[in-house]
N, C-alpha and C positions, 0 to 999 in steps of 0.2 A: 504494500500500500504506500501511497505517496503523501500521506498526511504530514503536515508541518514541514514540507520540503519546498516551500515557496522560495523563489529566487528571482532577482531582477534580470531581465533579458532584453536585448534589443531585437527588433523585428528585421533583422538582416541575416545574410548568410554568415555562418560562424566565423569564417576566416576574416570577412570584412568587419564584422562586429568586434572581433578581438583586436584587429589592427587599429580600428577607430578608438577603442578604449585605451590602447597603449599610447596613441598619439595625444589623446585628450589628457591622460595622466601626465605625460611628458610636458605638455603645455601648462598644466596647473603648477607643476613643480618649477618650471623655468620662469613663468610670468606671474605666478601667484594669484592671478585672477583671470577667469575665462568666462565669456558669455556663451551659453549653449542652451539646449532644450532641457526641460525639467527631467524628462526620462533619462537622457544621457548623463545628466549630473548625478542623479540618484544611483545610476549604475556604476559610475566611475569613482564615487566617494570611497567605497571599501578598498579599491585598488590604491588610491592615494594614501589612505590610512595604513595600508600594508607596507607601502614603500617607506613611509616615515618611521614606522615601527621597526622595519628591517634595519634602517640606518641607526636607530637608537639602540637596538638590542645586540646586534652582531658585531664582531670585530670588523674594523674598517675593510680589511682584505676580503673577508667573506661577504660583507654587506655590499661592496662595490660589485662583486660578481653576481650576486642575487639581483641587485637593482638593475644592472646592465642587461640582464635577461628580460627585463620588462620595458624599461624606458628606451627611447629611440635616439637619444642625443647624449653624448658623453658628458656635456656640462651639467646635465640633470643629476647624475650620480654625484658629481663634485659638489653641486649646490646642496643636495640632501645631506651629505656628510659634513660639509664645512659651515653651512648657514642654518639649515633647518634643524639639524640634530641639536645644536646648543639652544636654539630658540624654543624647542618643545621638550627640553630635558625635564622640566617640572610638570608637564602636562601628560596625562596618561591616555587621553582620547579627546575627540572633538577637535580635530585639526582643521576642519573645513566648515564653511558657512554657505548656505544656499539662500540667496535673496531673490525674490520674484522681480522681474523687470517689466513684463507685459507680454503682449502677443506679437508674433512675427507677422509682418504685413502680408506676405505672400500666401501663407497657408494657415495662419492663425495659431501656430504652435506656441505653447507657453514657453517663454524665454526666462532664464534665470541667470544670475551671476554666481558662479562658483568661485569662492576665494578662500585662501588660507587665513586662518585666524592669526591675530597678533602681528600682521604684516606692518611694515613701517611705511605708512601712507605718506607722512610728511617728507621722508627721504625721496620717495618716488616723485612727489610734486615739487620738490625743491629745485631741480634743474629747470622745470618749466617756468617757475616763478622767477628764477634767476635770469632766464632768457628775456622774460617780459620786462624785468627791471632794467636790464642792460639796454633793451630797445627803447624804453622810456627815457633813459639817461641820454642816449644818442639823439633822440628827437628833441629833448630839451636843450642839449648842447648845440645842435644845429640851429635851433630857433634863436638861441642867444647870440650865436655867431652872425646870423642874418640880421638880427636887431642891431648888433654892433656895427655891421657894415652899412646899414641904412642910416644909422644915427651919425656916423662919421661924416659923410658928405653934407648932411644937413647942417652940421655945426659949423 
């Protein structure tokens, strides 16, 4: 009997679904936030939790081998070992958060944002703010130069 054997699955061929999950898990690890459908997010969360737990519990040599069997980018295993392992050292579970975003325009599928907990949002936004502030300084500097040039001949 198959009682209490429920499991989350994607409605695709097994090879395609498996590769899609590996790609999605790799993207979550590398970028820490991904926008996807609700079903895909629910299916990939256990895989992401497994990757983080592998990085935390095994020796680095064994963890890298186990992680590289799943993820598709070499920097993902490096990030798991060097960045995410210390970040989640005190947390036993609950590494991800699923936030509803709305519906996709084309087919109305429910979209969610899948993100890692405790990620440094300010550090990610700092370069963007820095670029804006530099652009604002350049604009103000050029306007001062132009004002000085126009003021000089009039004086």
